[in-house]
N, C-alpha and C positions, 0 to 999 in steps of 0.2 A: 096290594099291588101285584099284578101278574105281568111279567116281562117276557116278551116273545121274540125269539129269532124269527126271521121271515122265511128265507129260502130254505126249502127242505125241512121246515118245522111247521110254521103256520100255513105256508103256501103249499098246495099240491105241486106235483112235478110240472104241471102246465101253468104254474104261477097264478093260481086262483086261491081265494079264500072260500072254503067249502060253505055251503048253506048252513050246516050244523055248527061249524066253528063260529061263523058270524052270529048266529042266533044266540049261542050261549055267551059270547063275549059282550053282546048288547045287554043280556040279562045280568051279567056280572057288574057292568057299569051301572045299571039301574039299582044295584044293591050298594053302590058307593065304592066299588073297587076300581082303582086306576088300572087301565090296560095300557101298557107302554110297549112300543115296538123298538127292538134293538137289533140293528143289522149292520153288516159291512157295507150295505148299499149307500150311495149318495142320498142326501136328504130328498132331492127332487124325485128320486126313484122310489120313495116310500110314501109320499104325501097322499097319493090317490087312495092307497090301501088304508091309510090312517083315517081319512075322511069317510071311506066306505064303512069303517067300524065306528064312526061318529066320535072319534077322538077329539075332533075340534069342538063339537057340541058339549062334550063331557070334560073339556078343559084338561086334556092329557098331553103327553109328550112323546118325543121320539129320540132315540139315541142312534145317530147315523154315523157312517164311516167308522164302525166298530167303537163308537163312543167318543170319537174326536169332536163331535158336535152334539150338544143337547139343545133341542128346540121345542117350543110350544106349538102345537098343531094349529090352534085357532087363528094365530096372527103371525106365525113364522118367527116369533121372538127367539133369538139365540141366547140361551142362558150360559153356555160354555162353548169354547172353541179352542182347539190346540192344533197348530199346523207344523209340518216339517219346514225347515229352512231351505232356501235355494241350495245352499252348500250341501245339505244332507241329501236332497233329491238328486243333485248332480253326482254325488258319491255313489248313490244307489244305481244311477244309470251306468257309471263306470263299472260297478260290480256286476251288473246284469250282462254287460258286454263280455266281461271276463268269464262269466259262468254260462254264457250262451243261453240266456233266458230272454223273453220279451219283457218289457216294462211299460206300465201305463200310469198316468196320474190324471187328475181332474182339474180343469180350469174353465170358468165361465159355463158351467153345466155341460161340458163336453169331455169325452174321453180323449186323452192325448197320448199318442205313441209315435214312434218312428218306424214301426214295422206293422205288418199284418200277421194275424195268427188265428187259427180256429178258436183259440181260447179267448181272444179279444172279441170274436164274433159272439161267443156265449155271453160275455159281459154286456155287449150291445143289446142282445136279446133280453137279458134279465132286466136291465135298467131302462131300456127304451131311449137311451141317450145317443146323441150324435157322436161319431168318431172322427176326430181330426188327425189325419196322418201328416206329420210334419217332417221337413227335410232334416232338421237337426233338433233333437229333443232338448239338448242343453241350451241351445240358443232360444228356443221357444219358451221353455219353462224358466222365466226370469223373475218369478215371485213365489212366495211360499204357497204350498198346497197341503191339503189335509192328509193325504196318504198316497202311497204308491202300491202297486201290485206287481209282483214278478210272476210271470206265467210260463209254464212249461209242462211236460207230461208228468203225471203224478209221481211215478217211481223216482224220477230224477229230482223232482222238486223236494222230496223228503231229504235228499242229500244236501241240496242247496239250503234248506231251512236250518239244518244243524250247523252248516258252515257259516251262514249269515249271522246266526245268534252269537257265534264265537267271534266273528270278524267285526261285527258292529253291535257290541253289547249296550251301546247307548241308545238303541232303538227298540221299539216294541214289535215283535214278529209273531204272526199267528196264521193258521190256515183256515180259510172259510170253505171253499171247495177244494178237492184234492189237487187241482191245477191252479189255484189262486193262493199265492203267498203274500199276505198283506203286511205292510210295513207302515208304522205310524211313530209319532214321537214317543219317547220312553215314558212309561206310566199310563199310556192311553190303552185302555181296554174296556170291555163292557162293564165289568165289575166296578171299576173306578168311577165311571160316569153314573152308574146306577146308584152307587153310594152317595154321590153328590146330590142327585135328584131326590133320593129318599130322605136325606137329611133336610133338604129344602121343604119337602112336603110333610115332614114330621112322621114318617113311616119307619117303623123299626125293622131291622134286618129280618127278624123272626116273622114279620108280616108279609114277606115277599116270596112269591113263587116265580122261578125262572125256568123257561123251557127252551131247549136248543137241540142241536144235533152235531156240532162240529167243534174243531179246536178253538176257534175264536169265540165260542160260547162258554168255554170251560171255566173262566174266571167268574162269570156271573152265576153259573151253576153251583160253584163252590161257595159263593158269597151268599146266595139266597137262603132263606129259612128252609125252603123246600126246592131242591134242584132236580129237574126232570129232563131226561132224554126222551125224544121220540124213538121208535124202534129202529129207524134207519140211521141211527147214530154211527159215526165213524167207529169201526170195530174196537180199536185199541182204547177207546174212551168209555166203553160200556159200564165199567165198574166205578166210574167217577161221579155218579149221581146218586141221589136217594131213591130214585124210582125210574122205571122205564115204562112208557105207555105205548099205545099203537102208533103206527108210522104217520108221516105227514100226509099220506094218501088215504089214511083210514081214521081221520079226525082225532088224532092223538091229543091235540090241544083241547078239544071239546071234552075228551075224557078227563083231563086234569081239572077243567073248570067245573064239570059236573060233580066230581068226587070231592073237591076241596073247597069250592066256593058256593055252588048252588045248593049242595046237600049239607 
């Protein structure tokens, strides 16, 4: 199995799968290797890429919302799902107000927020999802949701991340992009869901390659038999993988597939 983060790893900066990446991933699947997408993205914002790689035809899977949902591509069957409670989401909203960050969550395939922000605009661009700005976040969010994101400038968000981990140790906190602080139920991360999926498919940890670039990829990089960063990895994480390959804009994923699967 090869497990791929999407943004800034599999995808180029303009959110495309390069021709070479697609070619070698199709060849890997022809050899019987599972290709699995693992992203902080909502499921709906991953599906078209998964189908472009023929994950539906090859009966493969996606880990969306940083692993809070495991789904089968061909029929959207959800194998696993873990949500934040309404109380947890409301507590996160109160915390975001106190710390002067923006906060979003996802309901009915829409991005929900009480504010506008340049960083929310980036999330809209990445996911292609509609943004619903509501008068009262806490009144609108009246049911569980898979995750929240706190958004603010990167330097400040590093401080918020450290504080939030101490303040709410009962939640899972990670960074996807420098301005996205992702929060999910405790125990939810890409490695935990990858382990569940691998066990279901009878694939040993040593038979897994994981490729990523950011903090929310670290657990799966450490879990996999071979953990790989693309060259544009967050600088402080460079020594946390077994290997570093070319960047997301220079077919780093294809380099991994060619070296360790096709050859």
